[in-house]
C-alpha positions as CSV (number, residue, x, y, z in Angstrom):
1,M,0.0,-0.2,-0.2
2,R,2.9,2.5,0.7
3,L,4.0,2.0,-3.2
4,A,-0.6,3.2,-4.4
5,P,-1.6,6.3,-3.5
6,V,-4.7,4.4,-2.2
7,L,-7.2,7.0,0.4
8,R,-9.3,4.8,2.0
9,G,-10.8,0.7,1.9
10,L,-13.5,-0.9,1.7
11,A,-14.3,-4.5,2.3
12,I,-17.7,-6.7,1.5
13,L,-17.7,-9.6,3.2
14,E,-20.1,-12.8,2.0
15,D,-21.5,-15.8,3.9
16,G,-21.5,-19.8,2.5
17,Y,-23.6,-18.5,-0.1
18,D,-22.2,-15.8,-1.6
19,Q,-24.8,-13.3,0.0
20,T,-22.5,-10.2,1.1
21,T,-23.2,-9.4,5.0
22,E,-21.0,-7.0,6.0
23,I,-19.6,-3.7,4.0
24,A,-17.1,-1.8,6.4
25,G,-15.3,1.3,4.8
26,L,-11.6,1.9,6.5
27,P,-8.8,4.5,6.3
28,V,-5.9,3.7,4.8
29,D,-3.7,4.2,7.9
30,R,-6.6,1.3,9.3
31,I,-6.7,-1.6,6.1
32,E,-3.7,-3.5,7.8
33,A,-4.9,-3.4,11.6
34,E,-9.0,-4.6,10.6
35,E,-8.0,-7.2,8.2
36,A,-7.1,-9.7,10.7
37,K,-10.3,-8.4,12.7
38,L,-12.4,-9.0,9.6
39,L,-10.9,-12.1,8.6
40,E,-12.1,-13.2,12.0
41,R,-15.3,-11.9,11.3
42,V,-16.2,-13.2,8.3
43,K,-15.1,-17.2,9.5
44,R,-18.2,-17.2,11.7
45,F,-20.5,-16.6,8.7
46,M,-18.8,-19.7,6.4
47,A,-20.3,-23.3,6.2
48,R,-18.3,-25.8,8.8
49,L,-19.0,-29.2,9.9
50,P,-20.1,-30.0,13.6
51,F,-16.7,-31.1,14.8
52,E,-14.1,-30.1,16.9
53,E,-12.0,-32.5,15.4
54,M,-11.5,-34.0,12.3
55,G,-10.7,-37.7,14.3
56,L,-14.0,-38.2,14.7
57,I,-15.1,-38.4,11.0
58,R,-12.0,-40.9,10.5
59,D,-13.2,-42.9,13.1
60,A,-16.7,-43.0,12.3
61,L,-15.8,-43.8,8.6
62,H,-13.3,-46.4,9.4
63,L,-10.6,-44.8,8.4
64,D,-7.4,-46.1,10.0
């Protein structure tokens, strides 16, 4: 970002169905600091398996 004249950032967060869930405008000096926070927030919208560990699936499918 130091090499390009960026004035502001616009983050569009989507869920697992490609639906927009949030739009965040960021001043250029906060983009790098907020990016990780936005990533953590968007991970909550994504689909995931209802298991803590993949070992449960391996055991259920007898993949030993």
